[in-house]
N, C-alpha and C positions, 0 to 999 in steps of 0.2 A: 070185455070192453063194454063200457056203459053205452046206453042208447044215444046220448047226445054226441059222443065221439063217433059212434057208428054212423050216425046220420051225416055228420060233417065229412067223414072219410068217404062215404058213398057219393056225396055231392062232388067231392074233389075228384074221385075216380071218373064220374060222368064227364066232368070238365076235361080231364086229361084224355079221355077216349075221343073227344071231339077234335083234338089237335095232335096227338102223338099216336103212332102205330106201335103195336107190340113187337115188331121186328127191329126196332131201333134201340140203341143203347142210350140210356138217359143218365145224366149226372145229376144227382140230387145233392144240393148244397147242405151240408150238415152231416153229422155222423149218422149211422144207421138208426132208424127210429121206427115207431109203430106205423106211421103213415107210409113210409117207404116199403115196409114189410107188407102192409095191406095192398099196396099197388102191385107188388110182386105176386102175392098169393091170389088175390081176387081179380086182378086185372091182367096178369100174365106178362107184366113189363120186366124188362131187363134193366135194373137200376144199379148204378154204382154210386156209392156215397163218398163224400170227402171224409178224411180220416182225422179230423181234429186240428188241421192246420189253421192258422189265424188268417181268415179270408179277407181281413182288412189289408194285409200286406203280402200274402202268399196265395195268389190265385192262378198260378201257372197251370195247374191241373185243369182248371175250368176251360182254358183255351183249347184243350184237346177234344172237346165235345161240342157238337152243334145243337144238341137237345138238352136243355137244362131245366130242372125244377128247383124252386127255392120256396119251400113252404114255411112261412113264418120264421125267417132267419134274418132278413134285412133290418128288422127293428133291433136286433141284438148286435149289429155291427156299428162301429164308430163311423165308418165312412163307406157305405155301400156304393157311393158314386164311383169310387176307384174301380171296384170289380165290374160294375155295370158298364163303365166307360171302356174298359179294356177287353170286354168279351163281345161275342156276336153269335148269331144263330137264331134259335127259337127258344123262347123262355115261357114257362108257366110259373108264376110267382104269386104267393098270397101273403097278405099282411093283416094283422089285426088293426082295426080302425081305432083311432083315438076316441075315447069316450068322454064327453063333457062332464059327466057326473062321477068320474073316477080318476084318481091320480095314476101316474104312470106305474107300470109294473116294475117292482124292484125287489130282488131277493137278497137280503142282507147276508145270507149264508153262502151265496154263490154269486160272485161278481160277474160271472159269464152268463148268468141267467137273469139278465136285466134288460129292460127296453131303453135303449139310448135314443130311439125315435119312436114316436107314436104318430102314424101318418093319418092324414085325411085322404080321401080319394084324389083330390086336386094335388096335394103334395106328392103322392106316389106317382101320379101321372106325370107331373113336372120332372121328377127325378128320372123317370124312364125317358121322357122326351129329351132332356138335357144330355143324356148319355147315348142318344141315337136310336133308342128302341121305339118302335111304333106299336101301340096297343091295337090289336086286331079284334079282341073279344074280351069280355069281362063279365063277372057276376058279383053281386053283393049279397051276403048272407047275414042273417041274424043268428044269435046264439041259440042253442037248443038245450041249454042247461035247465034243470028243473028246480034248483034250490029256491026256497022262498025268501022274500025280502024285497026291499026297494030296488037295490042294484040288480039282482037277477031279473026282476020284472022289467026294468028299464033295458037290460041287455036283450030281452026277448022282443022289445019294441024297436030299439035303435039298431041300425046296421052295425055288425061287429067284424065281419071278415070281408076282405076285398081280394078277389083272385083275377089275374089277368093272363091272357095269352098275348105275347109280344114277339115281334121279329126285328132283327137288325141284320143288315147286309153283312155277310161274312167278311171279316177284315183279312185282306191278303197282304203278305209282307211286301214292302217297297222293293221294286226291282230296278236295278241300275240300267240306264239306257246304253 
């Protein structure tokens, strides 16, 4: 693992440690990935990942967990509002921040690997607020990439990642009187 990724993963682990205990089961949105593996191995967390379901329309699995992580996945969804509005519990989510000096990320070879949203802090906070989540803690990070050039230099100056810890009262099914 390169040093930039290692540093970002360690910062993420530190943030997760402040809010989640290792004895709880965490659902990480997205298929198994390097960050989830890092949190399992270095942090001792029990993490279950989603298995490729389309989270824009199929988020029933998410409602079975009260501790959820979503590391850089909401920007890949057409409608993250639906999932966030339908779930509750405790959430740690990170998103890459929109960069004024770069166009949106778009992979022409893989339409699932595109950013449909590039958030500002205010936009992401508004999305969470509109769906009932209350941000309790956050951090903003810069990029740690080392490549040379104008854009990599600007990424080291301009905030790149936004991570939040948010809570939403657990939704209970309606009971008939």
